C-alpha positions in Angstrom: 23.5 14.5 -5.9 20.6 12.1 -5.3 18.5 10.7 -8.0 15.0 9.3 -7.2 13.3 7.2 -9.8 9.5 7.6 -9.4 7.6 10.7 -8.1 4.8 8.8 -6.3 4.3 9.4 -2.6 7.3 7.5 -1.3 9.7 9.1 -3.9 8.4 12.6 -3.3 8.4 12.2 0.5 12.0 11.0 0.4 12.9 13.8 -1.9 11.3 16.3 0.5 13.2 15.0 3.5 16.6 15.0 1.7 16.1 18.4 0.0 15.1 20.0 3.3 18.5 19.0 4.6 20.3 20.7 1.7 20.9 17.7 -0.7 20.6 18.2 -4.4 17.7 15.9 -5.3 16.3 15.1 -8.7 13.0 13.2 -9.2 12.6 11.3 -12.5 9.0 10.4 -13.4 8.0 8.5 -16.5 4.5 9.9 -16.7 3.6 13.5 -17.7 2.2 14.2 -14.1 2.2 12.5 -10.8 -0.8 10.7 -9.1 -2.0 9.1 -12.4 -3.1 6.5 -13.2 -4.9 5.7 -9.9 -4.0 2.2 -8.9 -5.1 1.9 -5.2 -8.3 2.1 -3.1 -6.9 4.9 -1.0 -8.0 3.9 2.6 -5.4 4.8 5.2 -5.2 4.7 9.0 -4.6 7.7 11.2 -0.9 6.7 11.2 -0.6 8.6 7.9 -0.7 11.8 9.9 2.7 11.1 11.4 4.1 12.1 8.0 1.8 15.0 7.0 -1.1 17.0 8.5 -4.7 16.0 8.1 -6.0 18.1 5.3 -9.2 18.5 3.2 -6.8 19.1 0.3 -6.5 15.3 -0.1 -8.9 13.6 2.3 -12.2 13.1 0.6 -14.0 10.9 3.2 -13.6 9.5 6.7 -15.0 6.3 8.1 -16.2 5.4 11.6 -17.2 1.9 10.8 -16.3 -1.1 8.7 -18.8 -3.9 7.9 -17.1 -7.3 7.6 -19.2 -9.7 5.6 -18.9 -13.5 5.8 -19.5 -16.0 3.0 -23.1 -16.6 4.3 -23.8 -12.9 4.4 -23.7 -12.6 8.1 -21.6 -9.7 9.2 -19.9 -7.7 12.0 -19.6 -4.0 12.2 -16.5 -2.6 13.8 -15.9 1.0 14.9 -12.8 2.5 13.3 -11.1 5.7 12.5 -9.8 5.6 8.9 -9.7 7.9 5.9 -10.1 7.9 2.1 -7.6 9.8 0.0 -7.7 11.4 -3.3 -4.4 9.9 -4.4 -3.8 12.4 -7.2 -4.1 15.3 -4.8 -2.1 13.5 -2.1 0.7 12.6 -4.4 0.9 16.2 -5.7 0.8 17.5 -2.2 4.0 15.6 -1.3 5.6 16.4 -4.7 5.0 20.2 -4.0 6.5 19.8 -0.5 9.6 18.4 -2.2 9.8 21.1 -4.8 9.2 23.9 -2.3 12.3 22.6 -0.5 14.5 22.6 -3.5 14.1 19.2 -5.2 13.7 19.2 -9.0 11.2 17.1 -11.0 11.7 15.7 -14.5 8.5 14.5 -16.1 8.4 12.2 -19.1 11.8 10.8 -18.0 11.8 7.0 -18.0 14.6 5.0 -16.3 16.1 2.4 -18.6 19.2 0.8 -17.0 22.4 1.4 -15.1 25.6 1.6 -17.1 29.1 2.6 -15.9 27.7 3.8 -12.5 25.2 6.0 -14.2 21.4 5.8 -14.8 20.3 5.9 -18.4 17.1 7.9 -18.7 14.9 8.0 -21.8 13.4 11.4 -22.6 11.4 12.7 -25.6 14.7 14.1 -26.9 16.6 10.9 -26.5 18.8 9.2 -23.8 20.6 11.0 -21.1 23.3 9.8 -18.6 22.6 10.6 -15.0 25.4 10.4 -12.5 24.5 10.6 -8.8 25.9 9.7 -5.4 22.8 7.7 -4.6 20.1 6.2 -6.7 16.7 5.5 -5.1 14.1 3.2 -6.7 10.6 4.4 -5.8 9.2 3.1 -9.1 6.5 0.7 -7.9 5.9 -3.0 -7.7 7.6 -4.0 -11.0 10.5 -1.7 -10.2 12.9 -1.3 -13.2 15.6 -0.1 -10.7 15.3 -3.3 -8.7 15.5 -5.4 -11.9 18.6 -3.5 -13.2 20.3 -3.7 -9.9 19.6 -7.4 -9.5 17.4 -6.8 -6.5 14.1 -7.9 -8.1 14.1 -11.5 -6.8 11.1 -13.8 -7.6 8.2 -11.4 -6.9 4.6 -12.4 -6.4 1.7 -10.2 -6.8 -2.0 -9.8 -6.2 -3.9 -8.2 -9.1 -6.3 -5.6 -8.0 -9.3 -4.4 -10.0 -11.6 -1.6 -9.1 -14.4 0.6 -10.5 -15.8 3.9 -9.4 -19.6 3.6 -9.4 -22.7 5.6 -8.9 -25.3 4.5 -6.4 -26.6 5.1 -2.8 -24.2 4.5 0.0 -23.7 5.0 3.8 -20.8 7.3 3.3 -19.1 6.7 6.7 -19.0 2.9 6.4 -17.0 0.8 4.1 -17.7 -2.9 3.5 -15.4 -5.9 3.0 -16.4 -9.3 1.7 -14.5 -12.5 2.5 -14.7 -16.1 1.1 -13.2 -18.3 -1.6 -16.1 -17.6 -4.0 -15.7 -13.8 -3.7 -11.9 -13.3 -3.8 -9.6 -16.2 -3.0 -6.4 -15.1 -1.2 -7.8 -11.7 -0.5 -11.1 -9.9 -0.2 -13.6 -7.6 -2.0 -14.6 -4.1 -1.0 -17.2 -1.3 -1.3 -15.6 2.0 -0.3 -17.8 5.1 -0.5 -16.4 8.4 -1.7 -19.7 10.1 -0.8 -23.4 9.3 -0.5 -23.6 8.8 -4.3 -20.2 7.4 -5.5 -18.0 4.6 -4.3 -14.9 2.5 -5.2 -15.7 -1.2 -5.5 -13.3 -3.9 -6.3 -11.2 -6.9 -5.2 -7.9 -8.6 -5.6 -6.8 -12.1 -6.3 -3.7 -13.9 -7.6 -5.4 -15.4 -10.6 -8.6 -15.0 -12.7 -9.1 -11.6 -11.2 -11.2 -10.2 -14.0 -13.6 -13.2 -13.7 -14.2 -12.6 -10.0 -14.3 -8.9 -10.5 -17.0 -9.0 -13.3 -19.1 -11.4 -11.2 -18.8 -9.0 -8.2 -19.8 -6.0 -10.4 -22.8 -7.7 -11.8 -24.0 -8.9 -8.4 -23.9 -5.3 -7.0 -25.4 -3.8 -10.2 -24.1 -0.2 -9.9 -23.6 2.3 -12.7 -19.9 2.2 -13.6 -18.1 5.5 -14.0 -14.5 4.4 -14.6 -12.1 1.4 -14.1 -8.9 1.4 -12.1 -6.4 -1.2 -11.1 -2.9 -2.3 -10.5 -0.5 -4.9 -9.0 -0.1 -5.3 -5.3 3.4 -6.7 -4.4 3.4 -9.5 -1.8 6.0 -8.8 0.9 9.1 -10.9 0.6 11.2 -11.1 3.8 14.3 -12.2 1.6 14.0 -9.0 -0.4 17.3 -7.0 -0.3 16.8 -3.2 -0.1 20.1 -2.0 -1.3 23.1 -2.7 -3.5 26.1 -0.4 -3.4 24.6 3.1 -3.8 21.2 1.9 -5.1 18.3 1.7 -2.6 14.6 0.6 -2.8 11.7 2.0 -0.9 7.9 1.4 -0.8 6.3 -0.9 -3.3 9.6 -1.1 -5.2 10.9 -3.0 -2.1 7.7 -5.0 -1.7 7.0 -3.2 1.6 3.3 -3.8 1.7 0.9 -5.4 4.3 -0.1 -8.8 3.0 -3.3 -8.7 5.1 -4.8 -5.6 3.4 -2.5 -4.8 0.5 -1.8 -1.4 2.0 1.6 0.1 1.4 1.3 3.8 1.8 2.2 4.2 5.5 4.9 1.5 5.3 6.3 3.1 2.1 6.5 6.6 3.7 8.1 5.0 6.8 10.7 3.4 4.5 11.4 6.7 2.8 11.8 8.4 6.2 14.3 5.7 7.3 16.3 5.9 4.1 16.5 9.7 4.2 17.7 9.5 7.8 20.2 6.7 6.9 21.7 8.9 4.1 21.8 12.0 6.3 23.4 10.2 9.3 25.5 7.6 7.4 23.5 4.6 8.8 22.9 1.2 7.4 19.4 1.4 5.7 18.7 -2.3 5.8 19.5 -2.6 9.5 17.3 0.5 10.2 14.3 -1.1 8.5 14.4 -4.2 10.8 11.3 -3.1 12.8 9.2 -2.4 9.8 10.2 -5.6 8.1 9.4 -7.6 11.2 5.9 -6.3 11.3 5.4 -6.9 7.6 6.4 -10.5 8.2 3.7 -10.8 10.8 1.2 -9.5 8.3 2.5 -12.2 5.9 2.0 -14.9 8.4 -1.5 -13.7 9.1 -2.2 -13.8 5.4 -0.9 -17.4 5.2 -3.4 -18.3 7.9 -6.3 -16.6 6.1 -5.4 -18.2 2.8 -6.1 -21.5 4.4 -9.5 -20.5 5.7 -12.6 -22.2 4.4 -16.1 -20.5 4.5 -16.8 -22.0 8.0 -13.7 -20.4 9.4 -14.6 -17.0 8.1 -18.1 -17.3 9.5 -16.7 -18.2 12.9 -14.1 -15.5 12.9 -16.5 -12.7 11.8 -19.0 -13.9 14.5 -16.3 -13.5 17.1 -15.7 -10.0 15.9 -19.1 -9.0 17.0 -17.9 -9.0 20.6 -17.3 -5.6 22.2 -14.1 -6.6 23.8 -12.7 -7.6 20.3 -14.1 -4.5 18.7 -12.5 -2.2 21.2 -9.1 -3.7 20.5 -9.5 -3.6 16.7 -10.5 0.1 17.0 -7.8 1.3 19.3 -4.7 -0.7 18.4 -2.3 0.0 15.6 -3.0 -2.4 12.7 0.0 -1.2 10.7 2.2 -2.6 13.4 0.0 -5.4 14.7 2.0 -7.3 17.3 0.5 -5.6 20.4 -3.0 -5.9 18.9 -2.6 -9.6 18.3 -1.4 -10.2 21.8 -4.4 -8.4 23.3 -6.8 -10.3 21.0 -5.3 -13.6 22.1 -5.7 -12.7 25.8 -9.3 -11.4 25.5 -10.4 -14.2 23.1 -8.3 -17.4 23.4 -10.4 -19.2 20.8 -8.7 -17.2 18.2 -5.6 -19.2 18.8 -7.3 -22.2 17.2 -6.9 -20.5 13.9 -3.1 -20.8 14.2 -3.3 -24.4 13.0 -4.3 -23.0 9.6 -0.7 -21.7 9.2 0.6 -25.3 8.8 -1.6 -26.5 6.0 
């Protein structure tokens, strides 16, 4: 039997892959339903469709352009192909795939600890002992599975805050804002759901609410609801397994430090783990490629964290060039090594920013 703690997208996708191969799989979810509360912006690249078909069931908007705004309000517009998810619908889509293939879901079941090679699960009726051949932690950035297995390490987080607002928007363009005064160590965003609603927010390491409230007041939209959550910062020293306990997705800090995105990498980790269990392979060794690319994202984030406003203005001005825009549009930013090489060849001045990594 395989027990998966957390019925978000990574947990449900892993359950689907294992159940499809005949394994007895149980998903334990602490909430009464999956997909809530919403804790992410929901933008994904087309790489998502390696794991599932493109469907109106969970795609609520598509973007052909991103506007990147510098601290002096100059900007560059870059052609893209990206999508906005309804995360509640998407999470339930993957959960239903798992259930259709024989996995079982247990809502209102909260993992507490490991004891005598069993998982102790809290339910409305009391505690139960769950014995399994494999335990998989898919329980998010502050993973209790990681803590109880001594796999948590010294984690760092960005704090993301977001509001759904009403206004008038160019529905096929989302906007990002950069600069120390806007969102130090990250960026702010306006992501339209439609012509009349959007998700606006930002993330920082500290004082997030102060920056967020200032950003909201500056844009002056009608707020419909608030959302938010922690974004784990990838740690290349993070262990992904201990004995028969494994971590995937956000629970393993497998997120891109440049954008905070973790859905594609989380699903990839779920796929790798399922294959490792099915074929008896070493999960940590099999994740070498994905972790190498996440380390590149981390190094890029370290460079950006040392940018001043003038650096952002220069970089965003360079991004106006067609040769740069073509690369950014066509290359895979989830796995960015090839993209970075092409950018350096086409625009060698970008290499000057590497000195920022050493500050």
